[in-house]
N, C-alpha and C positions, 0 to 999 in steps of 0.2 A: 195403425198403419205399420206394415212390415217393411223394413229396408234391408237389402242384402249387400253388405260390404264387409271388410275384414275387421271392423271395430266390434267390440263386445261391450255393451252398455248395461249396467245394473242400476236400478233406481230404488233408493231407500226412502220410505216415508217415515220420518221420525216424529212422533206425536207425544203430547203430554200424557201423563197418567190420567185416569178418570177423576183424580182428586185435585188436579191443578187446572189452571186456566187453559182452555183449548187453544193450542197453537201448533204449527207444523212447519217443516221445511222439506223440500224435495232435493235429494242429492243424486246426481248422475255421475257414475264412475266410468272413466274411459282409460284404457291402457295404451301406452305409447312406448315404442322401443327407442334405442339410442339414436336412430335416424329420424325420430319424430314421426314414425309411421304408426298407424293404428295396429294394435296387437290384441287378439282375443283373450279376455280374462277368463280364468277358470273359477276363481272365487275371490271374494273380498272380505277381509276381517275388519269389523267395525268395533271400536272400543270407546266407551264413554268413561273418561277418567273421573269426571265430576260425580257421576251417578254410580260408578263402580260396577259396570256391566260390559260384557263383550258378546258378540255373536257373529256368525259367518253367513254370508249370502252366496249361494251357488246358483248359477244359471247358464245353460248352454246357448240360449237364443241370442241373436244379435241385438235386439232391442226388447227391453222389458219395462212396461209402464204400469205402475201400481199406484192407486190412490190419486189424490189431486194435489194441487198446489195451494189451495185456499185453506182457511181455518175450518177444521172439520173435527167433530167429536169422534174419538176412537170407537166408541160403542156403535155409532151410526155406521161408520165405515165397515166394521166387522159384520154388522147385521145385513149388509147388502152386498157381500162379497161373492165373487165367482172366481174360482182358482183351479188351476191344473197343476198337478205334480209332474215332475219330469218322468217321461216314460221309462219303464224298466222291463227288460234290459235296453240299453242304448249305448252303442249301436246294437241292432237286432237282425235276426235272420228270418224275416217274413212275418213274425208275430211278436207283439209287445203289449204291455198293459200300462194304463194311465189312470190315476185317481182324480176325480173331479169333485171339488168341494162346492156345494150349492147351499147358500145361507138362507134363501127364502124360496117358497114354493113357486112353481111356474114352468113355462115351456122353455126348453133349452135346444138351440140349434147347434149341431156339431158338424164340422167340415174338415176334410183333409185336402190340402193343396200341395202340389210339388213346387220345386224351386222356381218355376216359371210363372206360378200363380194359377195353373190349371187345376180345377177341382177333380180329384180322383175318387172321392168318397164323401158321402154326406148322410146325415140322419137327423130327424127331429123327434124330440121326446116331450110328451105332453105331461104337464103337472108333476114334474119331479119334486119330491119332498126334500126338505133341508137335510143335508147329510153328505157323506163322502161316498160317491158312486164309482165303482170300478168299471173301466171300459177296456175292451179288447180291440186292438188294432191289427188288421192284416193288410199287407201290401204285396203286390205281385212283382214289382220291379225294384232293383236297387236304386238308391238315390237319396236326396235330402228332401224331407217333407215337413209341413207345418200342420199341427192339429190346433184348431181354433174352436172355442165354445162361446156362444153368445146368449145372453139372457137379459131382457129388459134394458137394453142399451149398454150393458156391460160386456166386455170381451176379455178372454184369457187365451193365451197361445203358448205352445211349446214347439221346439224344433226336434225332429226325429231323424235318425240316420239308419236307413235300411240297407242290408247287404244281401238279402236272399229273397226267395219266392214263397209267400204265405198262401198261395193259391187263389188270390183275388184281392181287391181293394175294398175294405169295409171297416166300419167303426160300429161297435155294439156295446151298449151298457149291459153288463152281465150280472150286476147285483149291487147292493148297497153294503158298504163296509161299516159305516157308522151313521147313526141317526142323530140329528141335532134337535134339541128342544130349546124353548125360549130362554131358559136359564143357563144354557150351555152353548151359546153361539160361539163359533170358532174365533180364537184369537190368532193374530198373524205371527205365530212364533216359528213356523216352519221356515227353514232356511231358503226354500225355493220361492217364498211368497214375496220377497222384496219389501217387507214392511216389518216393523218391530212394535211390540207392546211394552217394551222396556221404557222406563221414565226418561223424559228428555225435556230440558228447558232451553230456551234461546240463550246462547252464550256458553253452553256447556263445553268443557275441554274434551276434544275428540281426537282419536287416532285412526287412520285408515291405511291398510296394507293390502296390496293386491298380489295375486299369484297367477302365473301362467305355466303351461306345460308345452315345451317345444322339443320335438323329437324324443319324447319320453322323459325329459328332464324338467323338473319343476324349478322355476325362478321366482324370486321375491322382489317386489317393487321397492323403491325408496319410500320411506314412511312419511305420510302427510300428517302433521301434528298442528292442530289449530283449534281456536274457539269458534263454534258453529253458530252463526247468527242468521244467515240468509240461505235460501235455496241457491244451489250453484252446481256447475259441472266441475268435478274434481278429477284432475289428470293424475294417474298413477304411472310414474316413469320407471322403466326397466333398463338396466345397464347391459342390454343385449341387442344384437342385430337380429330382427325377426325374419322368418322365412318370407318368401315372395307371396305365398298364398295358394293360388291355383297350381295344379300339376302341369307338367309339360308332356305332351303326347304328339306323336306323328302318325300319319295314316299311310299304310302300305298300298302298293298297287293292287288292283283287283285281278284275280286269277280264276281259272277253272270256270269260265263263264259259259252257262248253258241258257236255254230258253227260260228257265224258271229258278235258277240258282247261280250263286257265285261265291267265291272265297275272298275275304278281305280281313285285314287285321291292323295292328298298329304296334307302337312301342312307347311305353311310359318311361321317359328318360329322367324325370325328376318329379318328386311328389309335392313340391312347394313347401315342404316342412310339415305337412300333415298327411297322415297315412291315406293312401288311395284305397277306398273301400269298394269301388266297382270300376270296371273298365270294359270297353267293348266297342262296337261300331253302331252308328245310326245311319239310316239312308232314307231317301225320298226322291220323288220325281221332280222336286223343286230344289234349287240350289240351297246350300248352307243348311243341311238337315240338323235337327237338334234331338235331344233325348226324348222329347214327346212324340217324335215321328217313329217309324218302325226302327227298332233297335234290338240288339242282342248283347248280353253280357258274357264275359269270359274271365272269371277270376278277379283278383285284386292285387294291389302292390305294384312294384316296378317291374319292367321287363317287357318282352315281346309276347304277343298273343295273336291267335287266329280265330276267326269266326266264320260260320257258314250262313250266308244270306239265302233265305228260302222264300217260296211262295211269290216269286217275281212274275212279271208278265213278259211274254215273248216280244221281241223287237222293241223294247222300251229302254230309254236312257234314264239311268239312275245316278244320283249324287251321293257320295259316301264320306263320312268323317269319323275317325276314331274319337272316343271320348274317355275321360278319366274323372272320377268323382272323389273329392275329399271333403272334409268338413267345411271348407270355404265355399265350395261350389263345383260346377262342372266345367272342365276345360275341354276344348275341341282341337283336333289336329287339322292339318291341311286337307282341303277338299280334293277328292278324285272322282272321276265319272267313268261310266262304262255303259254299254248297250247290250242287252241280252240278245241272244240269237233267236232266230226262228227255228221251227222244227227241222232238225237235221238228222233224224233217225236213219241209221244205216250208213252214215257218212263217217269218215275219220274224225276223231275227237278234236275240237278246236284247240290249237296250240300243242297237240300231242298226237300227231298222225301215226307215230310209231313209238315203241319203247324197246330198249335194249337191255338184256339181262347180263349177269356177270360173265357168262361164257361167250358173249358177243352175239347171241341169237337175237334177231330183230323180229318183233311182233307188230302186226297191224293192229289198229284200235278201231272201235266202233262206238258211236254215240247212240244210246237208246234212252229216250226220255232225259232225265237228269243225270244218268249214269254213263261213265266212260269205261268200257270193258276192253280187255285184250280179245282180239278176234280169233286167235288160235290158242290151243292148249299149251300150257307151259312145258318146256323141254330143257330145263337148266339142270346142271349137276353140281352147282355150288350155290350157297346162299350169297346174298349181296355183300357180306363181310369176307367172302373168300373161303369160308368153311366148306369142305367138300361134303356132298351127300353120298353115302355109300350105295353102291348098286346092290339090290336085294338078292338077285339070283333066286335060290330056293329058300332064302331066309325070310322070316317074318317076325314081327315084334309089335307089342302094344306101346312100347316106350322108345325103342331105338329107331331113328329115321332110316328109311330106305326108299329108293326109286326103282321102277321096273320098266323094262323096254319090251313091249308087245310087238316084236319085230315081224312076226308072221301074220299080222292082222290084215295085210294087204292095203293098208292106208298109210301114205307117206308120213315119215316122222314129223315133217314140218306141219302137218295137219293134226296127227293123233297126239303128238307130244309124248311125255313119259307119264307113267302112273305113279302116284306117291301114296305112301301110307300117311295116316293123320299126323303122327309125330314129325314126319318130314315136312308136311304141308304147314304145320304150325311153328316149327323151329323153336320149340320150348315155350311158346306163349300160352297163357291161360285161355280157356274157353271164353268167347265173347259173343253176345247177342246184340251188341250196340250197332248204331248207325252213325258214322262208319264203324267198322269192327275194331279198328286200331291194331289189328294183327297183320304185320307185314309178312311174317312167315317166310315162305319160299319165294315170294314175289319180289320184283325189282324195287329199288329205292323209289319212293313216291307212289307206290301201289300197295294194295293189301288184299288179303284173303277175305272174300265177302262173308258176312255173317248170314245166318238163316234169314234174318229180317231184311237184309239187302237183296237176297235172292227173291224174297217175297215182293219187294219193291219192283223188281224186274217183271215178275210174272203178273203182278197186279196191273202194272202199266200196260204191258202187252195185251192183257185181257180187257183193258178199258178202251182200246182203239179198234174200231170196226175193221180197219184195213188188215189187221193181223188175225182176225177170227175166221175159222173155217165153219161154214154153215151158220154163221151168225151167233155161235155160242161162245161165251166168254171162257168156257173150259177148254175149248179146242184151239190151243195156242202153240202146241208142240211144233207144227209144221212151220210156223213163223220164226222159230228159233233154231230149227234143224238145218244142217247142210243139205245141199241138193244132190249129193252123191254119197255112196258108201253104205247105204242102208239096205237091209234085206227088203224084198218087195212083198206087198200085201195088197189085197183088194178092199180092205176095211176102209170105210168112208172116213175121211179126214185124218187117217193114220199117217204117221211120218213116212212110212214106206210106200204109200200110195201116191202115184203121180209126183215123184220127188222133184221134178223140175219146177213145181210151184212152191217148194219150200223156201225158207230163209228170207222172208219178207222184211224181217228186222235187221238182217245183216249179222246176227250173232254167230251163225254157222256151226252149231254143235255137231261134232262127228261121233259116230258110234265106236269109240275106242275100246269099249268093254271094260273089264276090270281084272285085277290080280287077286287071287286068294288060294294059296297052295297051287298055283297054276294060273294060266290066262284063260278068260272066258268071255263069251258074248260079244266079241268084235263083230261089227255089222248089225248086231241086234239092239244094242243099247249104249247110251252115253250117261256117265255118272260124274258128278262134280262135288268136291268137298265144300263144306262151309266151315266157318270158325266156331260153330256153336255145338257144344257137346249135349247130347240127349241124356245120357247117363254114363257111368263109368265104362270106358272102352267102347263107346258107340257115339258117333256124331252124326248130325243131320247132313243129308245129301239133297241134290236135285238130280232127277234122272228122267230120261225119255226112252221109250221103247218103239221099235219100228212098227208095231201093230196097234199102238195107242195114239189117241189124239191129244192127250193132256200131258202136263208136266207134274211129276210127283215128288213128294217130300218124305221119303223114308229115312231111316238111319242106317248106317253101315258100320261094321266092326272096324275099329281103328287100326287093325293090322292089315286090312285090305288096301289094295292100291287102286286109286281112282284118279280121274283127271282133275286139273286145277286151272281155273280162270281167275284173273286178277282184276280188281277194280282200282281206278285211280283215286288217290286220297282226296 
């Protein structure tokens, strides 16, 4: 039976040597602080003054029960043992290893459960031979877990602390480390086993000392010195005030709500005295979500964090709580709720109908799927920190930032914006293919330059919706993204320049601002947009549309060229 609380109990079975009359006692060690609160023990040193021996028991689980309380021969106990070593490493980042000692042949059932008792992995092994078997454990989510082995009515268990993603939840016996024979059955000498093969007689003079680690500092208990006659619970007292246990975490308000996603986070303000190994948010359509529901992790330790909730359903109410995991357990923050939107493609972004840059230019926004875009091309001459962007004129550079004004294009500046070389668009940031890119670049605060992957999200989304397709083809999406004016005309079927009044079903409104490259070119013919993703040195990925094509293309462009910029909300 596993109990979850802040006590830490170790049980020592002290038995006679094989040459004396069989007799035993069971000792349970419990740590208590100066306020008489339970405190987790790290180890216990047991010394037998009469028999002149000493050994140490280590164990991280809250409850460890080994052996029995009746009269039992040590040889019999060893011959029927089932034991698990502590996993190594612990804590671990997705993958760890455990040695399992099997003293008699037979079937062994192995199970991994989380802190709520939910089974996340299990396996049954038939006819394992006596010996020490190595197991590999993989876990996909951070948290506290218990590994339990069962054989012929015997049970062994260890607690494990996971901080990373091992790619799945599984337990596998990978090999045998040591084979036991009848003449070499294991003796319980290992410190993890909670039993001793050293000689003991009732009434022996014993000494017990406990140790705890609090905030990285080790403390020693008061020494218990007594003659041991009966089984008992021995309290090891510490002259310290122990931490509270669980961490303290608050939940932020939900923001950036769309039909299928939202942003939420929290703040871990106290760790309860034990390091926070995982933090994040969990959510459900039912109140008071827990770690076993949908959840996402973001880092560890104290402080604020933000998470992106994805794969939500439109028009649905969700409940969210931040969580923080330490070795004591999982703490939850206050509950907040929100309702996802219905499809609002082409409409201003919820909560951000406009955005203003450093120069005071105001841009309309448009929601397309889960993404919130600026509806017009950027036309700012300063970064958000006030640093000016030099006007390029006839200058060009792969490294120095410039913007260019295609004033003779015939398209108003409010629609065409300025053209920027890649150094200007990136503002010194490194190439990024992430989602989101994390590159603010030339964009306003709270917005970023889209990565190539984020442009692909847009085109994939538009290509998946029948209302945006010309002729029913998923490749014919340029008209749905292009503005209704400014393009050269063509009679090519489904081309941007053909029947321009049917363009812009998505509301994106791409205008053919052309590009700069030792001069201005292709205004009215094409629209080019930078991404934050470099293809190779001095060339980065673009998205472009041509008046006589039906598709959206993904070439690369020289980083000294000037192209248009659209921004995505963070």
